[in-house]
C-alpha positions in Angstrom: 129.7 115.0 91.5 131.7 113.0 94.0 135.1 111.9 92.8 134.5 108.5 94.4 131.2 107.2 93.1 132.2 103.6 93.6 131.8 102.2 97.1 133.6 98.9 97.4 131.7 97.4 100.2 133.1 94.2 101.8 135.3 93.4 98.7 132.2 93.8 96.5 130.2 91.2 98.4 126.5 91.6 98.7 123.8 89.5 100.5 120.1 90.0 100.7 118.2 90.5 103.9 117.3 86.8 104.4 120.8 85.6 103.5 119.6 83.2 100.9 121.0 85.2 97.9 124.5 86.5 97.6 126.6 88.1 94.8 130.0 89.5 94.1 129.6 92.5 91.8 132.7 94.0 90.2 131.6 97.3 91.6 129.1 98.5 94.2 128.2 102.2 93.8 126.1 104.6 95.9 125.3 107.6 93.8 124.4 110.8 95.7 122.5 112.4 92.8 120.6 111.6 89.6 123.6 113.0 87.7 125.8 110.3 89.3 123.3 107.6 88.3 123.6 108.8 84.7 127.4 108.8 84.9 127.5 105.3 86.4 125.1 103.8 83.8 127.2 105.4 81.0 130.4 104.2 82.5 129.0 100.7 82.9 128.0 100.7 79.2 131.5 101.7 78.2 132.9 98.9 80.3 130.4 96.3 79.1 129.0 95.8 82.7 125.4 94.8 83.4 123.7 97.0 85.9 121.3 96.1 88.7 119.8 98.2 91.5 119.4 97.2 95.2 117.0 98.7 97.7 116.7 97.0 101.0 117.4 93.5 99.8 114.0 92.2 100.8 113.5 90.1 97.7 114.1 86.4 98.1 114.7 86.0 94.4 118.1 86.9 92.9 116.6 90.1 91.4 119.6 92.3 92.6 122.4 89.7 92.1 125.0 90.7 89.5 128.6 90.3 88.6 128.6 93.7 87.1 127.6 97.0 88.7 125.3 97.1 91.6 123.7 100.5 92.3 122.6 101.3 95.9 120.2 104.2 96.0 120.2 104.8 99.7 121.5 108.3 99.2 118.5 109.2 96.9 115.9 109.5 99.6 113.2 112.0 100.7 110.1 113.7 99.4 110.8 116.0 96.4 107.3 117.6 96.5 103.9 116.9 98.0 100.7 118.7 97.1 97.6 118.3 99.2 95.4 119.9 96.5 96.3 117.4 93.8 97.1 114.5 96.1 100.3 113.9 94.4 103.7 113.3 96.0 107.0 112.9 94.1 109.7 111.0 96.1 113.2 109.8 95.5 113.3 106.1 94.5 115.7 105.1 97.3 113.3 106.3 100.0 112.3 103.6 102.4 108.6 103.2 102.9 108.9 103.7 106.6 110.5 107.1 106.0 107.5 108.4 103.9 104.8 108.5 106.5 105.8 111.5 108.5 106.8 113.9 105.7 103.6 113.0 103.8 101.6 113.6 107.0 103.1 117.0 107.3 101.7 117.7 103.8 98.3 116.3 104.8 98.7 113.1 102.7 99.1 109.4 103.2 99.6 106.3 101.0 96.4 104.6 100.0 97.6 101.3 101.3 100.8 99.7 102.7 102.0 96.2 103.4 102.8 94.9 106.8 106.6 95.4 106.2 107.8 98.9 105.5 111.5 98.4 105.2 111.5 98.2 101.3 112.6 101.1 99.1 110.0 102.8 97.0 111.6 101.6 93.7 111.9 98.1 94.9 108.3 97.9 96.2 107.0 99.4 92.9 109.1 97.1 90.7 107.9 93.9 92.3 104.2 94.8 92.9 104.4 94.9 96.7 101.0 95.3 98.3 98.9 95.4 101.4 95.4 94.0 101.9 91.9 95.2 101.0 89.3 94.0 98.4 88.9 97.6 97.0 92.6 98.4 97.1 95.4 97.8 94.6 99.1 97.3 95.0 101.6 100.1 95.4 102.5 100.0 91.7 99.0 101.1 90.9 99.4 104.2 93.0 102.2 105.4 90.6 101.2 108.1 88.1 104.7 108.9 86.9 108.3 107.7 87.0 111.6 109.2 86.2 113.9 106.6 84.6 117.6 106.5 83.6 117.7 104.4 80.4 120.5 102.2 79.1 121.5 105.1 76.9 122.1 107.2 80.0 119.2 109.5 79.3 116.6 110.7 81.9 113.1 110.1 80.7 109.7 110.9 82.2 107.2 108.1 82.0 103.5 108.6 82.6 100.1 107.4 81.2 99.7 110.7 79.5 103.0 110.3 77.7 103.2 106.8 76.4 100.6 104.5 78.0 102.3 101.3 76.8 105.7 102.1 78.3 104.0 103.3 81.5 102.0 100.1 82.0 105.2 98.1 81.4 107.2 100.3 83.8 104.7 100.1 86.7 106.0 96.5 87.5 109.2 95.8 85.7 111.7 94.1 88.0 114.2 96.8 87.4 114.6 95.6 83.8 113.8 98.8 81.9 116.3 101.2 83.6 117.0 102.8 86.9 114.0 104.5 88.6 115.2 107.6 90.3 111.9 109.3 91.2 108.3 108.2 91.5 105.1 110.3 91.7 102.4 108.6 93.8 98.7 109.3 94.0 98.0 109.7 97.7 94.9 110.2 99.9 94.3 112.9 102.5 95.9 111.8 105.7 93.7 109.4 107.6 93.6 107.4 110.9 92.9 103.7 111.2 91.3 101.8 113.9 93.1 98.5 114.5 91.5 95.4 116.1 93.3 92.1 116.4 92.0 88.8 117.8 92.5 85.1 117.7 89.9 82.4 116.9 89.8 78.8 115.7 90.6 78.5 112.0 87.1 77.0 111.2 85.4 80.1 112.8 87.6 82.4 110.8 86.8 80.7 107.5 83.0 80.6 108.3 82.9 84.4 108.5 85.7 85.2 106.0 83.5 86.6 103.2 81.5 88.7 105.7 84.6 90.3 107.2 86.4 90.9 103.9 83.3 92.7 102.6 82.8 94.8 105.8 86.4 95.9 106.3 88.7 98.2 104.4 91.6 96.0 105.4 91.2 92.5 106.7 93.8 89.7 106.9 94.6 86.7 109.0 97.6 84.5 109.8 96.8 80.8 110.2 99.1 79.6 113.0 99.8 75.8 112.4 100.0 73.5 115.4 97.4 75.5 117.3 95.1 75.6 114.2 94.2 79.2 115.2 93.7 82.3 113.1 95.2 85.6 114.2 92.9 88.1 112.6 93.5 91.8 111.9 90.8 94.4 110.9 91.7 98.0 110.0 89.0 100.6 109.4 89.2 104.3 108.9 88.0 105.9 112.2 84.8 107.3 110.5 83.6 103.7 110.0 82.2 101.6 112.9 83.6 98.1 113.4 81.7 95.1 114.7 81.8 94.2 118.3 84.2 91.4 119.1 84.5 89.4 122.3 87.5 89.7 124.5 90.4 87.4 123.7 90.7 84.6 126.2 93.4 85.2 128.8 95.2 81.9 128.0 96.4 82.8 124.5 99.7 81.2 123.7 102.9 83.2 123.4 102.9 82.6 119.6 99.4 84.1 119.2 100.2 87.1 121.4 102.7 88.1 118.8 99.8 88.9 116.5 97.1 90.0 119.0 97.2 93.2 121.0 95.1 96.0 122.3 92.9 98.1 120.0 94.5 101.3 118.9 93.8 104.3 116.6 96.6 106.1 114.9 97.7 107.7 111.6 97.6 105.0 108.9 101.4 104.8 108.3 101.8 104.0 112.0 99.2 101.2 112.0 100.1 99.3 108.8 103.6 97.9 109.5 104.5 95.1 111.9 107.9 94.2 113.1 109.6 91.2 111.5 112.8 90.7 113.4 113.4 87.0 112.7 114.9 86.2 109.3 112.7 84.1 107.0 112.1 83.1 103.4 108.7 83.4 101.7 106.6 82.2 98.8 103.5 84.1 97.8 100.9 83.5 95.1 98.0 85.7 93.9 95.0 83.6 92.9 91.5 84.4 91.9 89.6 85.7 94.9 86.8 83.1 94.5 89.4 80.3 94.8 91.0 81.7 97.9 89.3 79.7 100.6 89.7 76.4 98.8 93.4 77.0 98.1 93.9 78.0 101.8 92.3 74.8 102.9 94.6 72.8 100.7 97.7 74.6 102.0 96.6 73.9 105.6 96.1 70.2 104.8 99.5 70.1 103.2 101.2 71.5 106.2 99.3 69.3 108.7 99.8 66.1 106.8 103.1 66.4 105.0 105.0 69.2 106.7 104.0 69.4 110.4 107.4 70.6 111.4 106.8 73.9 109.6 105.5 76.2 112.3 105.7 79.6 110.6 102.2 81.1 109.9 100.4 81.4 106.6 99.2 84.9 105.6 95.9 85.5 103.8 95.2 88.9 102.2 92.9 90.4 99.5 93.6 92.7 96.5 91.7 94.5 93.9 92.4 93.9 90.2 94.6 96.4 88.3 95.9 97.0 84.8 99.7 97.0 85.2 100.9 94.4 82.7 103.1 92.4 85.0 101.1 92.9 88.2 100.1 89.5 89.8 96.6 90.9 90.1 96.4 92.0 86.5 92.6 92.0 85.5 91.8 89.6 88.4 90.3 90.3 91.8 92.7 88.3 94.0 93.6 86.7 97.2 97.3 86.3 98.1 98.5 83.4 100.2 102.0 83.5 101.7 103.9 80.6 103.2 107.1 81.1 105.2 110.0 79.3 106.8 112.9 80.3 109.0 115.8 81.3 106.7 118.1 78.9 108.6 115.8 75.9 108.2 115.2 73.7 105.1 112.3 74.9 103.0 112.8 73.6 99.4 110.5 70.5 99.7 107.8 72.4 101.6 107.8 75.3 99.1 107.8 72.9 96.1 104.7 71.1 97.5 103.0 74.5 98.2 103.8 75.7 94.7 102.2 72.7 93.2 98.9 73.7 94.9 99.2 77.3 93.8 99.9 76.2 90.2 96.6 74.2 90.2 94.8 77.5 90.8 96.7 79.3 88.1 98.4 81.4 90.8 100.8 84.2 89.8 103.9 84.3 92.1 105.0 87.5 93.8 108.1 88.7 91.8 110.3 89.2 94.8 109.4 85.9 96.5 110.5 82.3 95.9 109.0 80.4 93.0 110.2 78.1 90.1 108.1 79.6 87.3 109.8 80.0 83.9 109.3 82.4 81.0 106.8 79.9 79.4 104.8 79.8 82.6 104.6 83.5 82.8 103.7 83.9 79.1 100.6 81.7 79.8 99.6 83.7 83.0 100.1 87.2 81.7 98.0 88.3 78.6 100.4 91.3 77.9 103.6 89.3 78.4 104.8 89.7 74.9 103.9 93.4 74.9 106.1 93.8 78.0 109.0 92.1 76.2 108.6 94.4 73.3 108.9 97.5 75.5 111.8 96.0 77.4 113.6 95.4 74.2 112.9 98.9 72.9 114.3 100.6 76.1 117.2 98.2 76.7 118.1 96.5 73.4 121.5 95.3 74.7 120.2 93.9 78.0 122.2 96.3 80.2 119.7 96.0 83.0 119.4 92.2 83.0 121.1 89.6 85.2 121.0 85.8 85.0 117.6 85.6 86.6 115.8 88.3 84.6 117.5 87.2 81.4 116.0 83.7 82.0 112.5 85.4 82.2 112.7 88.0 79.6 115.5 87.0 77.2 117.0 89.7 75.1 115.7 89.7 71.7 
């Protein structure tokens, strides 16, 4: 074990990717092994310090903020094992999603689905229910079949559905409140290629064919671009499946639309899913019942056109299958997710508050890593297994070692 397991970065200052969250931990540590994670958790307990874990800092909520010990798992990266016969791959929790594609491909495997940002760490993406799009596909947490966790007692435990189903269902989406995930075992697919087609069309035309395209496509999504009232559409299909014929995009597409529309291409899945997001932004996303998706999208559009015309960032519309992870926003509900954005340097509070009011009317469940104002009482009404989760959390971490101010406000500690 390294003698210097504490890394005092910038006088202990930490800021998330968007710059809207900052904290000053007493210590920032970058463990190089699982044994160092155990030692750090034990030392924090002796010192009475709370512990939080940071991945890539892509959450817009203060999930990682702490005045205690902040663990950075950037040195716990890579594929531990990958088996094409079973389709299972075990990876270190600090591995970034963009670093998984090539080693999995070498093993003949691929993730079932990915989001359009691949900068997050595996543990962070799992813990917040990060997802892609597709009506038959679930979020990344649902691809987890096993987790290795360092508990508040400093013990390494294996968590799986075969071991203790209740703890497993709580751990699949836990906001880092049960312990430190060090390894995750994921159920993968045989490596596959995707055919990507992107195009732009008037919003009304997109909505008229929305159900048809969702049903016909493994992955379909669109961005509504305000101001121009156009939809930038994306359809991804495995190469074995034919796609419909689409007309050529008009040559006079605006520069904004050309950011989303490009030539057709066929590549390995992990090279197709992600898109570049170089401009800093903040985001709010809610999962609502799939049947309510179109009506909710129309209300968000009207809100932006009538009350917030200055907001020019696009709105993203995706689909997700229901799952059974207790704190998954798509728990037992086929869903549509709608995401609103604003530049990180611009005011967003009033716009997001108005958008959230619409989402609340549809009993939307907010993405755990994105902005919202929901309270513990709100979540208790939205999640049937909320109290069951709290019981597991209390069992694994009775002293609240892995809570910060934000998560304490949600889960309490007793």
